C-alpha positions as CSV (number, residue, x, y, z in Angstrom):
1,M,19.1,5.2,-1.8
2,P,18.8,8.2,0.3
3,M,21.5,8.8,3.0
4,D,18.7,8.3,5.9
5,C,18.5,4.7,4.7
6,P,22.0,3.6,4.5
7,H,20.4,-0.4,4.8
8,G,17.1,0.5,2.8
9,R,19.1,-1.9,-0.2
10,N,18.8,-4.6,2.5
11,L,15.1,-4.6,1.9
12,R,15.3,-6.4,-1.1
13,L,17.6,-9.2,-0.3
14,G,15.7,-12.5,-0.5
15,R,12.5,-10.8,-2.1
16,T,10.7,-13.0,-4.2
17,S,8.4,-11.8,-6.9
18,T,6.1,-14.9,-8.0
19,A,3.0,-14.4,-9.8
20,G,-0.4,-16.2,-8.0
21,L,1.1,-15.6,-4.7
22,A,-0.4,-13.5,-2.2
23,F,1.5,-10.8,-1.0
24,H,1.2,-8.2,2.2
25,V,3.1,-4.7,1.4
26,T,3.4,-1.7,3.3
27,F,4.4,1.5,2.7
28,S,4.9,4.8,4.4
29,T,4.8,8.5,3.1
30,H,8.0,10.8,3.3
31,H,8.9,11.4,6.9
32,R,5.7,10.0,8.0
33,E,3.8,13.0,6.8
34,R,0.0,12.3,7.6
35,L,-0.6,13.7,3.9
36,L,-3.3,10.8,3.3
37,L,-5.6,12.1,6.6
38,D,-7.4,14.0,3.8
39,L,-10.1,11.3,2.2
40,R,-9.7,13.1,-1.1
41,H,-5.7,12.4,-0.6
42,G,-6.4,8.7,0.8
43,R,-9.0,8.1,-2.3
44,L,-6.2,9.0,-4.9
45,V,-4.0,6.1,-3.4
46,V,-7.5,4.3,-3.9
47,D,-7.3,4.9,-7.4
48,G,-3.7,3.7,-7.8
49,L,-5.0,0.2,-6.3
50,R,-7.4,-0.3,-8.6
51,W,-5.6,1.1,-11.5
52,Q,-3.1,-1.9,-10.8
53,D,-6.0,-4.5,-10.4
54,A,-7.4,-3.3,-13.9
55,A,-4.1,-3.4,-15.3
56,G,-4.1,-7.5,-14.2
57,H,-1.2,-6.3,-12.3
58,T,-3.1,-7.1,-9.0
59,T,-6.0,-8.6,-7.5
60,T,-6.7,-7.0,-4.3
61,L,-8.0,-8.6,-1.6
62,A,-8.0,-6.0,0.8
63,Y,-6.7,-2.1,2.0
64,V,-6.2,0.6,4.2
65,V,-5.0,3.8,3.4
66,M,-3.7,5.4,7.0
67,P,-2.9,9.2,7.1
68,D,0.8,8.2,7.1
69,H,1.0,4.6,5.2
70,V,-0.7,2.2,3.7
71,H,-1.6,-1.5,3.9
72,W,-2.2,-3.7,0.6
73,L,-2.7,-7.3,0.6
74,F,-3.2,-8.6,-2.9
75,I,-2.4,-11.6,-5.6
76,L,0.0,-10.7,-7.7
77,G,-0.4,-11.1,-11.6
78,E,1.6,-12.5,-14.6
79,S,2.2,-9.1,-16.2
80,A,4.7,-7.4,-13.3
81,G,6.8,-8.2,-10.6
82,L,6.8,-6.9,-7.2
83,S,8.9,-3.9,-7.4
84,R,7.5,-2.6,-10.6
85,V,3.5,-3.1,-9.2
86,V,4.9,-1.2,-5.9
87,A,6.8,1.6,-7.9
88,G,4.0,2.1,-10.4
89,L,1.2,2.3,-7.4
90,K,3.8,5.0,-5.7
91,G,4.3,6.4,-8.6
92,Y,0.7,7.0,-10.1
93,A,-0.4,8.3,-6.3
94,A,2.7,10.5,-6.0
95,R,1.9,12.1,-9.0
96,R,-1.7,12.9,-8.5
97,L,-1.2,13.7,-4.6
98,N,1.4,16.2,-5.9
99,A,-1.0,17.8,-7.9
100,A,-3.6,17.8,-5.5
101,I,-1.4,19.6,-2.7
102,G,0.0,22.0,-5.7
103,R,3.4,20.8,-5.0
104,Y,6.0,19.2,-7.4
105,G,9.0,17.6,-6.9
106,T,8.8,16.7,-3.7
107,P,8.8,13.5,-2.4
108,V,5.8,11.7,-1.1
109,W,6.8,8.0,-0.1
110,Q,9.5,7.3,1.8
111,A,12.1,4.8,-0.3
112,G,11.4,1.3,-0.5
113,Y,8.6,-0.7,1.2
114,F,8.0,-3.6,3.4
115,D,6.3,-6.8,2.0
116,H,5.5,-10.6,3.3
117,A,4.8,-13.3,0.5
118,V,2.1,-15.2,2.2
119,R,2.8,-18.3,3.1
120,R,0.2,-21.3,2.0
121,D,-0.3,-22.4,5.9
122,E,-1.2,-18.2,6.7
123,D,-4.9,-17.5,6.8
124,L,-5.7,-14.7,4.4
125,L,-9.2,-13.8,5.8
126,A,-7.4,-13.2,9.4
127,M,-4.6,-11.4,7.7
128,G,-7.2,-9.1,5.8
129,R,-9.1,-8.1,8.8
130,Y,-5.5,-7.5,10.7
131,I,-5.1,-5.0,7.6
132,V,-8.5,-3.6,8.0
133,H,-8.5,-2.9,11.5
134,N,-5.6,-0.9,11.5
135,P,-7.8,2.7,11.9
136,V,-9.6,0.9,14.7
137,R,-5.9,0.0,17.0
138,A,-4.7,3.2,16.1
139,G,-7.4,5.1,17.7
140,L,-9.0,6.8,14.5
141,V,-12.7,5.3,14.7
142,R,-14.5,3.1,17.3
143,D,-15.6,0.9,14.3
144,I,-14.0,0.2,10.6
145,G,-17.6,1.4,9.3
146,D,-16.7,4.7,10.3
147,Y,-13.1,5.0,8.3
148,P,-13.7,5.7,4.7
149,L,-10.5,4.4,3.4
150,W,-10.6,0.8,3.6
151,D,-11.8,-2.4,1.2
152,A,-11.6,-6.3,1.4
153,W,-12.8,-9.1,-0.9
154,W,-15.0,-10.7,1.7
155,V,-17.4,-7.2,1.9
């Protein structure tokens, strides 16, 4: 755990990893660097999300790739635990991002991630809409249709 995140291990306390549950996961680039502002770089993260789905680790419900962080709503599959899925995605995207940028050995992501296990009484559609409207709330676009790095199962 890096020294700039002394309580990072506390993020894992009480974390569940139950197959079939929906999770909303958020993770940020290292030092909130706006690496994902370039569409080609953001697409590398999207490729990683699709790779996790194709492997059967997840079923993605909604995502948005922001310039310095990612929101991902998915159902966890049977074949891998939550931390393995997130680590796999971050590793996949980091290798490709560093290659695209032409740097190696430089951290792409902040350590850890935030997750929320969606309760039965929570509305997945409302949560998905909240996630994909992040670029509008951040002032990046006026209409979500103008932002290229999002998707949702209901569309």
